[in-house]
VEXLO-375458 format. One line per 5 residues: for each residue x, y, z of N, C-alpha, C, O, CB. Coordinates in steps of 0.05 Angstrom, whole numbers, plus 5000, padded with zeros to 4 digits. Last residue first. Glycine has a CB too. Example, Ala and Ser with C-alpha at 12.3 -4.5 7.8 and 13.67 -1.06 7.14 Angstrom:
// residues 2
5257 4955 5142 5273 4979 5143 5258 5001 5157 5268 5023 5161 5282 4988 5114 ~ 5264 4886 5156 5246 4910 5156 5264 4934 5156 5285 4934 5169 5226 4911 5181 .
//
This chain:
// residues 260
5124 5544 4461 5112 5520 4449 5123 5516 4420 5114 5497 4407 5081 5524 4448 ~ 5142 5590 4482 5158 5566 4488 5147 5541 4474 5159 5520 4476 5158 5562 4518 ~ 5107 5628 4471 5132 5630 4455 5149 5605 4460 5168 5600 4446 5148 5655 4462 ~ 5067 5623 4508 5063 5611 4482 5089 5610 4465 5091 5594 4446 5041 5624 4467 ~ 5088 5655 4550 5084 5626 4553 5082 5612 4526 5095 5591 4522 5058 5621 4569 .
5086 5706 4525 5112 5695 4535 5109 5664 4538 5127 5649 4529 5120 5707 4562 ~ 5031 5711 4515 5051 5713 4493 5077 5700 4501 5089 5686 4485 5055 5743 4485 ~ 5011 5709 4566 5004 5688 4547 5024 5688 4524 5032 5667 4514 4975 5692 4536 ~ 5032 5756 4588 5039 5730 4600 5034 5707 4580 5049 5689 4577 5024 5725 4626 ~ 5008 5796 4558 5037 5793 4558 5045 5765 4567 5063 5753 4556 5050 5815 4575 .
4954 5787 4572 4963 5786 4544 4993 5782 4542 5002 5766 4525 4954 5812 4529 ~ 4950 5795 4626 4950 5768 4617 4958 5765 4587 4967 5744 4579 4922 5756 4621 ~ 4965 5837 4666 4972 5838 4637 4973 5809 4626 4994 5800 4618 4999 5852 4633 ~ 4958 5829 4718 4940 5849 4706 4944 5850 4676 4928 5862 4661 4945 5877 4718 ~ 4963 5760 4739 4973 5784 4727 4952 5803 4717 4930 5794 4710 4992 5777 4705 .
4989 5700 4763 4966 5719 4766 4976 5747 4758 4996 5757 4769 4955 5719 4795 ~ 5004 5639 4743 5015 5665 4743 4992 5685 4742 4977 5687 4722 5034 5670 4719 ~ 5017 5573 4767 4997 5594 4760 5009 5621 4763 5024 5627 4782 4973 5592 4778 ~ 5063 5542 4771 5038 5530 4762 5017 5551 4753 5002 5546 4734 5026 5513 4784 ~ 5129 5552 4747 5107 5561 4764 5081 5550 4753 5077 5549 4729 5106 5593 4766 .
5178 5538 4723 5156 5519 4724 5134 5526 4743 5120 5509 4754 5166 5492 4731 ~ 5218 5572 4712 5221 5556 4736 5199 5535 4739 5201 5516 4754 5220 5574 4761 ~ 5198 5598 4667 5222 5581 4665 5226 5563 4688 5235 5540 4686 5247 5598 4661 ~ 5159 5628 4692 5151 5607 4673 5174 5587 4669 5170 5563 4667 5142 5619 4647 ~ 5192 5663 4721 5174 5644 4735 5165 5621 4717 5163 5598 4726 5150 5659 4746 .
5220 5691 4681 5234 5676 4702 5217 5655 4714 5225 5632 4718 5245 5695 4723 ~ 5178 5715 4652 5197 5697 4639 5210 5679 4660 5211 5655 4656 5218 5712 4624 ~ 5156 5748 4692 5140 5728 4679 5158 5706 4667 5153 5683 4670 5122 5740 4657 ~ 5199 5782 4701 5191 5763 4722 5173 5741 4711 5176 5718 4719 5176 5778 4745 ~ 5199 5809 4652 5223 5795 4661 5216 5774 4682 5226 5752 4682 5244 5814 4672 .
5149 5834 4651 5155 5813 4632 5180 5796 4641 5180 5772 4637 5160 5824 4604 ~ 5111 5848 4708 5135 5854 4693 5143 5829 4676 5143 5807 4685 5159 5862 4711 ~ 5069 5830 4739 5063 5849 4717 5087 5855 4699 5084 5866 4678 5052 5874 4728 ~ 5040 5789 4782 5064 5790 4765 5058 5806 4740 5044 5797 4722 5074 5761 4758 ~ 5025 5791 4847 5013 5797 4822 5037 5804 4803 5051 5823 4808 4992 5821 4824 .
5026 5719 4855 5012 5744 4849 5030 5767 4857 5049 5763 4872 4985 5745 4865 ~ 5033 5650 4835 5045 5675 4844 5028 5700 4836 5018 5701 4814 5074 5678 4832 ~ 5025 5582 4857 5017 5605 4840 5029 5630 4852 5035 5632 4875 4985 5607 4839 ~ 5041 5516 4861 5051 5543 4869 5041 5563 4848 5047 5561 4824 5082 5543 4871 ~ 5006 5457 4887 5016 5475 4866 5025 5501 4877 5019 5508 4900 4994 5479 4845 .
5022 5400 4926 5010 5426 4925 5022 5443 4902 5047 5442 4898 5014 5441 4952 ~ 5047 5353 4941 5022 5351 4926 5007 5377 4924 4983 5378 4920 5004 5332 4940 ~ 5097 5357 4960 5075 5356 4980 5048 5354 4967 5028 5353 4981 5077 5381 4998 ~ 5125 5363 4914 5128 5338 4928 5107 5334 4950 5100 5312 4958 5156 5335 4940 ~ 5113 5417 4904 5101 5396 4888 5102 5368 4901 5084 5352 4899 5114 5395 4860 .
5147 5438 4942 5118 5443 4945 5103 5422 4928 5083 5411 4937 5110 5471 4936 ~ 5196 5423 4922 5188 5414 4949 5158 5417 4953 5145 5400 4965 5203 5429 4971 ~ 5195 5451 4872 5198 5422 4873 5188 5411 4900 5173 5391 4901 5227 5413 4869 ~ 5193 5505 4889 5171 5493 4873 5172 5463 4875 5151 5450 4878 5174 5503 4844 ~ 5241 5508 4917 5216 5514 4931 5193 5501 4916 5175 5488 4928 5212 5544 4934 .
5278 5496 4876 5275 5478 4900 5249 5482 4915 5236 5463 4923 5299 5482 4919 ~ 5272 5539 4843 5264 5513 4833 5261 5493 4856 5244 5475 4854 5285 5503 4813 ~ 5243 5593 4883 5265 5579 4870 5255 5552 4859 5233 5544 4865 5289 5575 4890 ~ 5219 5652 4905 5211 5628 4890 5236 5617 4876 5248 5631 4859 5188 5634 4870 ~ 5211 5681 4963 5233 5677 4944 5228 5650 4930 5231 5629 4941 5261 5676 4959 .
5157 5723 4978 5167 5695 4976 5189 5694 4955 5186 5704 4933 5144 5676 4968 ~ 5135 5773 4977 5152 5766 4999 5165 5739 4998 5182 5732 5014 5137 5768 5024 ~ 5100 5776 4935 5127 5785 4930 5146 5780 4953 5170 5781 4950 5126 5815 4925 ~ 5062 5714 4947 5065 5742 4940 5094 5750 4937 5112 5733 4937 5052 5760 4960 ~ 5029 5653 4927 5049 5668 4942 5053 5696 4930 5048 5701 4907 5076 5653 4941 .
4981 5609 4938 4986 5632 4922 5004 5650 4937 4997 5662 4957 4959 5646 4914 ~ 4981 5538 4937 4986 5562 4952 4992 5585 4932 5005 5581 4912 5010 5559 4972 ~ 4930 5489 4920 4953 5506 4915 4957 5527 4937 4940 5532 4953 4950 5520 4887 ~ 4890 5458 4941 4902 5451 4915 4928 5464 4910 4947 5454 4898 4882 5457 4892 ~ 4890 5440 5009 4887 5459 4988 4901 5449 4963 4920 5434 4964 4899 5486 4997 .
4880 5409 5057 4879 5397 5031 4874 5418 5009 4857 5414 4991 4857 5376 5030 ~ 4890 5427 5106 4862 5432 5096 4860 5424 5067 4841 5432 5053 4855 5462 5100 ~ 4943 5410 5110 4923 5403 5131 4895 5406 5121 4877 5389 5126 4927 5420 5156 ~ 4970 5434 5068 4964 5406 5067 4943 5397 5087 4926 5380 5081 4989 5390 5071 ~ 4977 5486 5088 4960 5482 5065 4951 5452 5062 4928 5446 5055 4974 5491 5039 .
5013 5477 5128 4987 5487 5135 4967 5481 5112 4944 5474 5117 4988 5517 5141 ~ 5057 5461 5096 5046 5442 5116 5017 5451 5124 5000 5434 5126 5063 5441 5140 ~ 5066 5509 5070 5058 5485 5054 5046 5465 5073 5026 5452 5066 5082 5473 5039 ~ 5084 5540 5112 5060 5548 5098 5049 5524 5082 5024 5520 5081 5066 5571 5079 ~ 5132 5514 5124 5110 5512 5143 5083 5520 5130 5063 5509 5137 5116 5531 5167 .
5163 5528 5080 5155 5500 5083 5132 5497 5103 5115 5479 5100 5178 5483 5091 ~ 5134 5593 5063 5157 5575 5068 5146 5547 5071 5123 5541 5066 5173 5584 5094 ~ 5115 5657 5038 5110 5629 5043 5136 5614 5048 5157 5621 5037 5095 5616 5019 ~ 5089 5716 5045 5116 5704 5049 5112 5675 5057 5108 5669 5081 5131 5720 5071 ~ 5033 5720 5031 5054 5736 5019 5081 5722 5021 5094 5717 5000 5055 5764 5032 .
4984 5674 5012 5003 5682 5033 5026 5697 5019 5037 5688 5000 5013 5657 5049 ~ 4925 5639 5001 4941 5663 4994 4959 5670 5018 4950 5672 5041 4923 5687 4987 ~ 4908 5576 4983 4915 5592 5006 4933 5615 4998 4955 5609 4987 4928 5575 5029 ~ 4856 5551 4945 4883 5562 4944 4887 5580 4968 4871 5598 4972 4889 5577 4918 ~ 4818 5494 4922 4822 5517 4939 4852 5526 4938 4869 5510 4930 4815 5511 4968 .
4766 5457 4889 4793 5467 4889 4796 5492 4906 4779 5510 4905 4803 5472 4861 ~ 4723 5411 4923 4726 5436 4908 4755 5446 4911 4767 5443 4932 4706 5457 4917 ~ 4717 5366 4956 4730 5363 4930 4735 5389 4915 4751 5389 4896 4714 5346 4913 ~ 4688 5371 5003 4713 5356 5004 4729 5357 4978 4752 5349 4978 4708 5328 5012 ~ 4657 5423 5032 4660 5410 5006 4687 5397 5005 4708 5411 5006 4656 5431 4983 .
4657 5439 5085 4631 5438 5071 4633 5423 5045 4613 5411 5036 4622 5466 5065 ~ 4710 5437 5098 4691 5422 5115 4665 5418 5100 4652 5397 5102 4686 5437 5141 ~ 4731 5472 5061 4738 5443 5059 4720 5426 5076 4714 5403 5068 4767 5439 5068 ~ 4709 5520 5079 4702 5510 5053 4708 5480 5050 4692 5465 5040 4718 5525 5031 ~ 4736 5522 5129 4707 5519 5128 4697 5509 5101 4680 5491 5099 4693 5546 5134 .
4788 5530 5111 4782 5506 5128 4752 5501 5128 4743 5478 5127 4792 5510 5157 ~ 4782 5578 5086 4788 5555 5070 4783 5529 5086 4774 5509 5074 4816 5556 5060 ~ 4772 5609 5132 4753 5609 5110 4757 5584 5093 4738 5570 5086 4756 5634 5093 ~ 4817 5603 5164 4792 5592 5173 4771 5591 5151 4753 5573 5151 4781 5607 5197 ~ 4856 5632 5132 4857 5603 5135 4831 5591 5144 4823 5570 5134 4879 5596 5155 .
4849 5682 5088 4839 5674 5114 4838 5643 5117 4821 5630 5104 4811 5686 5119 ~ 4860 5693 5038 4882 5697 5057 4875 5686 5084 4892 5682 5101 4889 5727 5059 ~ 4833 5649 4988 4830 5667 5011 4856 5670 5026 4873 5651 5027 4808 5656 5031 ~ 4799 5622 4931 4822 5635 4944 4814 5647 4970 4791 5654 4974 4834 5656 4925 ~ 4774 5567 4897 4768 5587 4917 4794 5596 4931 4808 5580 4942 4748 5576 4938 .
4764 5556 4829 4782 5551 4852 4778 5574 4872 4778 5597 4864 4812 5549 4843 ~ 4721 5524 4781 4728 5546 4799 4750 5537 4818 4753 5513 4823 4704 5557 4814 ~ 4700 5482 4753 4713 5504 4738 4720 5528 4755 4724 5550 4744 4695 5512 4715 ~ 4669 5447 4780 4694 5438 4770 4711 5459 4755 4733 5453 4746 4690 5414 4753 ~ 4622 5478 4790 4638 5468 4812 4666 5460 4803 4686 5464 4818 4624 5444 4824 .
4584 5505 4762 4612 5509 4754 4631 5498 4775 4654 5507 4777 4618 5539 4749 ~ 4528 5515 4767 4538 5490 4755 4567 5492 4745 4574 5482 4724 4521 5482 4732 ~ 4498 5551 4794 4506 5558 4767 4517 5534 4752 4516 5532 4727 4527 5581 4767 ~ 4494 5522 4842 4470 5529 4827 4476 5537 4798 4461 5530 4780 4455 5552 4841 ~ 4547 5520 4858 4533 5495 4851 4508 5501 4836 4501 5485 4818 4527 5479 4876 .
4559 5574 4868 4576 5558 4849 4560 5534 4840 4560 5528 4816 4602 5549 4863 ~ 4521 5586 4907 4520 5599 4881 4535 5584 4860 4526 5580 4838 4531 5628 4884 ~ 4539 5553 4949 4512 5550 4938 4510 5562 4911 4498 5550 4893 4491 5562 4957 ~ 4589 5574 4959 4587 5547 4949 4559 5542 4937 4557 5529 4916 4592 5527 4971 ~ 4573 5625 4979 4591 5622 4956 4588 5595 4943 4585 5592 4919 4620 5628 4963 .
4543 5611 5024 4530 5625 5002 4547 5623 4976 4536 5620 4955 4526 5654 5009 ~ 4582 5586 5057 4559 5572 5048 4546 5584 5023 4539 5570 5004 4538 5570 5070 ~ 4618 5630 5065 4627 5605 5052 4603 5589 5041 4604 5580 5019 4643 5588 5072 ~ 4614 5677 5091 4599 5675 5066 4605 5648 5051 4598 5645 5028 4605 5698 5047 ~ 4646 5686 5136 4617 5681 5140 4601 5677 5114 4577 5674 5116 4606 5701 5155 .
4693 5739 5124 4685 5715 5137 4654 5711 5135 4640 5731 5132 4693 5715 5167 ~ 4715 5764 5060 4703 5767 5087 4695 5740 5098 4691 5721 5083 4679 5786 5085 ~ 4734 5752 5010 4747 5774 5025 4737 5778 5053 4748 5793 5068 4743 5799 5009 ~ 4751 5700 4969 4732 5708 4991 4746 5728 5009 4767 5722 5021 4723 5683 5007 ~ 4762 5698 4902 4775 5705 4928 4753 5714 4947 4740 5734 4943 4796 5726 4924 .
4758 5651 4855 4740 5667 4872 4754 5673 4898 4758 5655 4914 4713 5652 4876 ~ 4775 5642 4789 4786 5643 4816 4769 5661 4833 4765 5685 4825 4816 5652 4816 ~ 4747 5604 4736 4745 5628 4753 4759 5623 4780 4754 5602 4793 4716 5636 4757 ~ 4754 5588 4666 4752 5581 4694 4755 5606 4711 4764 5627 4701 4774 5560 4702 ~ 4711 5598 4609 4736 5603 4623 4732 5594 4652 4709 5593 4662 4743 5634 4622 .
4665 5577 4585 4684 5594 4569 4711 5597 4582 4731 5598 4569 4672 5621 4564 ~ 4627 5553 4616 4633 5541 4591 4654 5555 4574 4660 5547 4552 4608 5539 4575 ~ 4614 5613 4650 4607 5585 4646 4611 5574 4618 4601 5585 4599 4577 5581 4654 ~ 4621 5667 4655 4645 5650 4651 4637 5622 4643 4653 5608 4629 4661 5648 4677 ~ 4571 5688 4664 4586 5698 4641 4609 5678 4634 4614 5673 4611 4598 5726 4646 .
4559 5663 4712 4543 5657 4688 4557 5666 4663 4556 5652 4642 4516 5671 4690 ~ 4597 5687 4745 4599 5658 4739 4582 5650 4715 4591 5633 4699 4590 5642 4764 ~ 4577 5740 4746 4604 5734 4736 4607 5705 4729 4620 5698 4708 4625 5742 4758 ~ 4526 5732 4768 4529 5743 4741 4557 5737 4729 4559 5730 4706 4525 5774 4742 ~ 4540 5712 4819 4525 5696 4801 4528 5706 4772 4531 5690 4754 4495 5696 4809 .
4565 5756 4842 4581 5732 4837 4566 5714 4817 4579 5703 4799 4585 5716 4863 ~ 4544 5816 4809 4542 5796 4830 4560 5773 4823 4568 5770 4800 4512 5787 4833 ~ 4583 5875 4789 4567 5850 4784 4564 5834 4810 4578 5837 4829 4581 5833 4763 ~ 4576 5942 4787 4588 5921 4804 4571 5896 4799 4547 5896 4806 4588 5929 4834 ~ 4576 5970 4719 4565 5965 4746 4581 5943 4761 4596 5928 4749 4535 5957 4744 .
4594 6023 4675 4598 5995 4684 4589 5991 4713 4596 6008 4730 4628 5986 4680 ~ 4592 6073 4656 4567 6062 4666 4569 6033 4674 4549 6020 4680 4546 6064 4644 ~ 4644 6086 4637 4632 6101 4660 4607 6089 4671 4601 6094 4694 4627 6129 4651 ~ 4685 6069 4605 4668 6048 4618 4651 6061 4641 4646 6048 4661 4686 6025 4629 ~ 4705 6117 4585 4701 6094 4567 4682 6074 4579 4665 6063 4565 4728 6081 4561 .
4720 6162 4612 4691 6156 4611 4685 6132 4593 4661 6127 4587 4676 6181 4601 ~ 4780 6140 4644 4764 6163 4634 4734 6155 4634 4724 6142 4652 4773 6171 4606 ~ 4809 6100 4668 4797 6095 4641 4781 6118 4630 4769 6115 4608 4780 6070 4642 ~ 4829 6119 4717 4846 6103 4699 4835 6101 4671 4851 6101 4652 4848 6075 4711 ~ 4789 6148 4740 4817 6158 4743 4836 6143 4724 4857 6154 4717 4826 6155 4772 .
4743 6118 4733 4748 6140 4715 4777 6151 4717 4787 6163 4698 4729 6162 4721 ~ 4719 6066 4741 4746 6072 4749 4757 6095 4731 4776 6092 4716 4765 6047 4747 ~ 4668 6051 4733 4683 6055 4709 4712 6062 4715 4729 6063 4696 4672 6076 4692 ~ 4625 6033 4766 4653 6029 4773 4670 6030 4748 4685 6011 4742 4656 6002 4788 ~ 4567 6061 4795 4581 6055 4770 4611 6053 4777 4622 6070 4792 4576 6077 4748 .
4516 6040 4838 4544 6049 4836 4555 6042 4809 4553 6018 4800 4561 6038 4859 ~ 4469 6015 4843 4468 6042 4832 4496 6054 4829 4499 6076 4818 4451 6061 4850 ~ 4478 5969 4870 4471 5967 4841 4470 5994 4828 4471 5996 4803 4445 5953 4838 ~ 4483 5984 4923 4507 5977 4908 4502 5977 4878 4519 5984 4862 4517 5950 4917 ~ 4428 5992 4935 4447 6014 4936 4472 6009 4920 4482 6026 4906 4454 6020 4966 .
4408 5940 4929 4397 5962 4913 4416 5986 4913 4419 5999 4892 4370 5971 4925 ~ 4436 5912 4968 4441 5906 4939 4431 5929 4922 4445 5937 4903 4427 5880 4931 ~ 4458 5961 5018 4440 5940 5007 4448 5934 4978 4463 5949 4966 4410 5948 5010 ~ 4517 5972 5058 4499 5979 5036 4482 5955 5028 4489 5932 5031 4516 5988 5011 ~ 4555 5957 5092 4534 5974 5103 4513 5982 5082 4495 5998 5088 4546 5999 5116 .
4592 5928 5063 4577 5914 5084 4557 5931 5099 4543 5922 5118 4596 5902 5104 ~ 4614 5967 5029 4597 5947 5019 4580 5934 5040 4556 5928 5036 4613 5925 5004 ~ 4614 6035 5046 4624 6009 5052 4604 5987 5043 4580 5989 5049 4632 6006 5081 ~ 4618 6092 5000 4605 6075 5020 4618 6048 5023 4633 6039 5005 4576 6071 5014 ~ 4598 6134 4945 4617 6125 4965 4602 6106 4985 4578 6106 4985 4630 6149 4981 .
4595 6158 4878 4583 6143 4900 4605 6135 4920 4628 6129 4912 4568 6118 4890 ~ 4612 6183 4832 4614 6197 4857 4601 6183 4881 4596 6196 4902 4602 6224 4854 ~ 4615 6149 4789 4592 6167 4791 4589 6179 4819 4567 6184 4829 4566 6153 4783 ~ 4654 6113 4789 4656 6134 4769 4631 6152 4769 4628 6168 4750 4659 6121 4741 ~ 4692 6079 4839 4667 6092 4831 4672 6113 4809 4691 6129 4811 4653 6105 4855 .
4738 6058 4860 4732 6051 4832 4706 6065 4822 4700 6062 4798 4728 6022 4830 ~ 4743 6079 4912 4765 6080 4894 4757 6077 4865 4767 6090 4847 4786 6060 4901 ~ 4692 6070 4940 4703 6096 4935 4724 6097 4912 4722 6115 4895 4716 6106 4960 ~ 4666 6026 4958 4664 6031 4929 4679 6056 4921 4680 6064 4897 4635 6034 4921 ~ 4702 5984 5004 4686 6007 4997 4685 6010 4967 4701 5998 4953 4697 6033 5011 .
4734 5940 5007 4711 5940 5024 4693 5964 5019 4670 5964 5029 4720 5940 5053 ~ 4756 5922 4940 4757 5938 4964 4732 5934 4981 4711 5926 4971 4761 5968 4958 ~ 4737 5888 4897 4761 5882 4913 4760 5896 4940 4764 5883 4961 4786 5890 4898 ~ 4676 5856 4881 4691 5881 4884 4715 5875 4902 4712 5859 4921 4673 5904 4895 ~ 4617 5829 4870 4645 5825 4861 4659 5853 4861 4654 5870 4844 4645 5813 4832 .
4573 5808 4923 4581 5827 4902 4611 5824 4896 4627 5818 4913 4575 5856 4912 ~ 4520 5773 4944 4549 5770 4940 4558 5787 4917 4550 5782 4894 4556 5740 4935 ~ 4473 5796 4991 4480 5793 4963 4511 5791 4961 4525 5806 4974 4469 5816 4946 ~ 4455 5806 5044 4467 5780 5037 4472 5775 5007 4473 5752 4999 4451 5759 5048 ~ 4440 5857 5057 4419 5838 5051 4429 5812 5038 4415 5798 5023 4397 5851 5034 .
4488 5883 5062 4472 5879 5086 4449 5860 5082 4440 5847 5101 4461 5906 5095 ~ 4534 5845 5019 4518 5869 5026 4502 5863 5052 4503 5841 5062 4499 5877 5004 ~ 4600 5820 5016 4572 5815 5020 4558 5841 5029 4569 5856 5045 4567 5793 5041 ~ 4651 5807 4965 4642 5818 4990 4612 5814 4992 4599 5805 4973 4649 5849 4992 ~ 4702 5776 4927 4674 5775 4936 4670 5788 4964 4684 5781 4983 4663 5747 4936 .
4739 5781 4866 4737 5784 4896 4708 5787 4904 4692 5799 4890 4754 5808 4905 ~ 4769 5741 4814 4751 5761 4824 4750 5760 4855 4760 5741 4867 4722 5757 4813 ~ 4805 5722 4756 4803 5723 4785 4784 5745 4793 4783 5766 4780 4831 5727 4798 ~ 4798 5678 4700 4798 5705 4711 4794 5703 4741 4780 5685 4751 4777 5723 4698 ~ 4841 5630 4668 4822 5638 4690 4820 5668 4690 4838 5682 4681 4832 5627 4717 .
4868 5629 4620 4859 5604 4632 4837 5609 4653 4819 5593 4656 4882 5588 4643 ~ 4853 5675 4566 4865 5669 4592 4853 5643 4603 4831 5635 4596 4860 5692 4613 ~ 4833 5693 4518 4840 5665 4520 4856 5658 4545 4870 5638 4546 4856 5656 4497 ~ 4810 5741 4505 4839 5739 4503 4848 5709 4504 4868 5702 4491 4853 5753 4526 ~ 4758 5733 4518 4765 5738 4490 4795 5734 4485 4804 5725 4464 4757 5766 4481 .
4762 5730 4574 4751 5707 4558 4761 5710 4529 4770 5690 4517 4721 5707 4559 ~ 4779 5781 4586 4796 5758 4593 4788 5733 4577 4805 5717 4569 4795 5752 4623 ~ 4735 5810 4569 4761 5814 4555 4780 5791 4561 4796 5783 4544 4773 5841 4563 ~ 4698 5794 4607 4694 5787 4579 4720 5790 4563 4725 5774 4545 4672 5805 4567 ~ 4720 5817 4653 4718 5788 4651 4715 5779 4622 4726 5759 4613 4695 5777 4668 .
4715 5871 4642 4742 5860 4645 4741 5829 4643 4760 5818 4633 4753 5868 4673 ~ 4658 5873 4639 4675 5881 4616 4703 5870 4618 4713 5860 4598 4676 5912 4614 ~ 4643 5859 4690 4637 5841 4669 4653 5847 4643 4660 5830 4628 4607 5840 4662 ~ 4697 5876 4735 4672 5882 4721 4668 5861 4699 4686 5847 4692 4673 5911 4708 ~ 4747 5876 4761 4723 5863 4774 4697 5871 4761 4677 5873 4775 4723 5869 4803 .
4773 5938 4735 4775 5913 4750 4749 5903 4761 4731 5918 4769 4794 5917 4773 ~ 4758 5963 4671 4757 5966 4700 4756 5940 4714 4742 5921 4707 4732 5983 4707 ~ 4806 5939 4621 4779 5948 4629 4778 5949 4660 4795 5938 4673 4757 5928 4618 ~ 4859 5928 4616 4844 5935 4592 4816 5945 4598 4804 5957 4580 4843 5911 4573 ~ 4880 5911 4662 4895 5932 4649 4880 5942 4624 4888 5962 4612 4923 5923 4642 .
4848 5869 4677 4844 5895 4690 4862 5917 4680 4859 5940 4689 4849 5891 4720 ~ 4814 5823 4660 4836 5835 4644 4836 5865 4653 4827 5882 4639 4831 5832 4612 ~ 4800 5803 4728 4794 5804 4700 4818 5816 4685 4840 5819 4697 4769 5822 4694 ~ 4832 5803 4772 4808 5820 4772 4797 5823 4744 4787 5845 4737 4814 5847 4785 ~ 4881 5778 4731 4876 5788 4758 4854 5809 4758 4856 5830 4745 4902 5801 4769 .
4878 5722 4696 4873 5750 4692 4864 5762 4719 4842 5757 4727 4852 5755 4669 ~ 4927 5673 4696 4903 5682 4710 4900 5713 4707 4918 5727 4715 4903 5674 4740 ~ 4952 5619 4663 4952 5648 4663 4925 5658 4674 4904 5652 4663 4957 5660 4635 ~ 4990 5563 4682 4963 5574 4678 4965 5605 4681 4979 5615 4698 4943 5563 4699 ~ 5042 5529 4650 5035 5550 4669 5007 5562 4662 5002 5569 4639 5056 5573 4669 .
5033 5460 4636 5037 5487 4626 5027 5508 4647 5007 5503 4661 5022 5491 4600 ~ 5067 5409 4673 5042 5423 4665 5049 5451 4655 5068 5463 4664 5022 5424 4688 ~ 5109 5382 4694 5108 5384 4666 5084 5400 4655 5080 5403 4631 5109 5357 4653 ~ 5100 5382 4749 5125 5393 4739 5124 5398 4709 5138 5417 4699 5148 5374 4746 ~ 5051 5355 4753 5053 5384 4759 5078 5397 4748 5077 5419 4738 5052 5388 4789 .
5068 5304 4738 5047 5318 4722 5048 5348 4727 5046 5364 4708 5019 5307 4728 ~ 5103 5292 4779 5113 5293 4751 5094 5309 4734 5102 5325 4717 5118 5265 4740 ~ 5067 5290 4821 5089 5309 4822 5100 5313 4793 5105 5336 4785 5112 5300 4840 ~ 5035 5247 4806 5023 5273 4809 5045 5295 4808 5041 5316 4796 5008 5275 4836 ~ 5074 5205 4808 5059 5211 4783 5048 5240 4784 5050 5255 4764 5037 5191 4778 .
5089 5207 4861 5109 5212 4840 5095 5219 4814 5105 5237 4800 5127 5188 4837 ~ 5041 5192 4886 5052 5218 4891 5072 5226 4870 5073 5249 4861 5066 5218 4919 ~ 5036 5140 4865 5015 5160 4859 5026 5188 4863 5022 5206 4847 4990 5156 4877 ~ 5080 5115 4889 5078 5117 4860 5058 5138 4852 5064 5154 4833 5070 5090 4848 ~ 5065 5118 4942 5089 5132 4933 5089 5136 4903 5096 5157 4893 5115 5117 4941 .
5021 5085 4943 5018 5113 4950 5041 5129 4940 5038 5152 4930 5015 5116 4980 ~ 5046 5036 4931 5026 5047 4913 5023 5077 4918 5021 5092 4899 5000 5032 4916 ~ 5077 5030 4977 5090 5032 4951 5072 5044 4931 5080 5061 4915 5100 5004 4942 ~ 5039 5025 5016 5057 5048 5017 5070 5052 4991 5074 5075 4982 5078 5044 5039 ~ 5017 4976 5000 5000 5000 5000 5017 5025 5000 5012 5044 4986 4981 5000 5024 .
//
């Protein structure tokens, strides 16, 4: 039995080592359209990214809204302000998030989508990374995923270990990823406890071939955020990074495809 288990681990490790790097459009194709909007997600689909990533907050009436910040202030293009967790769905739906400081009036009427809307857009076209930004919405997120029918096409992210532990308690098979800026072998051990598919590491992590190999040996993938410089993209793809999260998925895809 031990011999069989070792063989399985070796097969999985080999598969990960030889897998093509996945390109994840961070908050959608966010260098081409306002982050976390259906416009940005559609552009990621058209580009051919492997995933788009989004962030989820909850309103006072339990609607799951796709937005990174806890407030609408930074991305609002119609002077709306407020904290998502103090606003109702009706109030949030009136906010335009054209991110006028970056895009002018090109997307001035773009709205904050719900998680359901984003998943419906993605279904059958692209996979989705769902970052849970707040505690207590694990059941609702899973319910939405299952109702839309994309269970096998999503991976749930969080910086909050208890959130991922709760997801794993509720669902033994859905893909998950633990976000951590500065990861080490202990981080990988923590990830293994709750059976995460991957760890998503930040700029605080020194990614080497040994780090990737050791993480793969533990049965865990390594993804990196947020990689926007072409030189770093090249380096990480050469090292065999499993997932590359970027605001410029067009550049990353071009670099990855140049190796084929």
